[in-house]
C-alpha positions in Angstrom: -1.8 73.4 -4.5 -0.4 76.9 -5.3 -2.0 78.3 -2.1 -0.3 75.6 0.0 3.0 76.3 -1.5 2.5 80.0 -0.9 1.7 79.4 2.8 4.9 77.3 3.2 7.0 80.0 1.5 5.6 82.8 3.6 6.2 80.7 6.8 9.8 80.4 5.8 10.1 84.1 4.9 8.5 85.4 8.1 10.4 82.8 10.2 7.3 81.1 11.6 7.9 77.7 9.9 8.8 76.1 13.3 5.3 76.8 14.5 3.3 76.6 11.3 4.8 73.6 9.3 4.3 70.2 11.0 7.8 68.9 9.9 9.5 71.9 11.5 7.3 71.8 14.6 8.3 68.2 15.1 11.9 68.6 14.2 12.4 71.5 16.6 10.4 70.2 19.5 12.4 70.4 22.8 13.6 67.1 24.1 12.1 67.8 27.5 8.7 68.5 26.0 8.9 65.1 24.2 10.0 63.4 27.5 7.0 64.9 29.4 4.6 63.6 26.7 6.2 60.2 26.7 6.0 60.1 30.5 2.3 60.9 30.4 1.6 58.2 27.8 3.8 55.7 29.5 2.0 56.2 32.8 -1.4 55.8 31.2 -0.4 52.6 29.3 2.1 50.9 31.7 4.9 51.1 29.1 8.5 52.1 29.3 10.2 55.2 28.0 13.3 55.0 25.8 15.8 57.5 24.6 16.0 57.2 20.8 16.9 59.1 17.7 14.7 60.3 14.9 15.5 60.4 11.2 14.4 63.8 9.8 12.5 63.7 6.6 11.8 60.0 6.9 15.4 59.2 6.2 15.8 61.7 3.3 18.9 63.1 5.0 21.1 60.1 5.4 23.4 60.1 8.4 21.4 62.8 10.2 19.6 62.1 13.4 17.8 64.1 16.1 17.6 63.0 19.7 14.2 61.9 20.8 12.1 60.1 23.3 9.6 57.3 22.8 7.8 54.4 24.4 8.4 50.8 23.7 6.2 47.7 23.3 7.6 44.2 23.3 7.5 42.4 20.0 6.5 43.5 16.6 3.2 45.4 17.0 3.5 47.5 13.8 0.6 45.9 12.0 -1.7 46.2 15.0 -0.8 49.9 15.4 -1.2 50.7 11.7 -4.6 49.0 11.8 -5.9 51.1 14.7 -8.8 53.4 13.8 -6.3 56.2 13.5 -3.1 54.5 12.3 -0.1 54.8 14.6 3.2 54.8 12.7 6.0 53.2 14.7 9.2 51.4 14.0 10.8 48.1 14.9 14.1 48.1 16.7 15.2 44.4 17.0 12.2 42.8 18.7 10.8 46.0 20.2 8.2 48.4 18.7 9.1 52.1 19.3 6.7 54.9 19.1 8.8 58.0 18.7 7.2 61.2 20.1 9.1 63.4 17.7 7.0 61.9 14.9 3.7 62.1 16.7 1.7 65.3 16.8 1.0 66.3 20.5 -2.7 66.5 19.6 -2.6 62.8 18.9 -1.2 61.6 22.3 -4.7 60.5 23.3 -4.9 58.4 20.2 -1.6 56.7 21.1 -2.9 56.1 24.6 -6.0 54.4 23.2 -4.1 52.3 20.7 -1.5 51.1 23.1 -4.0 50.5 25.8 -5.9 48.1 23.5 -2.6 46.2 22.8 -1.5 46.0 26.4 -4.9 44.8 27.5 -4.9 41.8 25.2 
């Protein structure tokens, strides 16, 4: 635990937090990079892209949002996504499930493709 804290503190001190701490990597990702990722996943899964907003810190900073890009699935697909072999955390916006790419590590895009492909095939 102390070692992890030390790594976080050093990353802030040497100004490398944006590339070493997942929260900061996601929070500072350029919108165009998110859009390219969403386009790739949308093309592979026949889904649509949506402009959206992320809540940094899972809503721990009330009133603060960051522009983002995601894909949408019709209906409430939250349970199915969370029950995927590697859980996909999405959110519901009215009757649409949104997978926000600001909150998905780029290394997991193939996992999102797999999960969404299973849902859209059924």
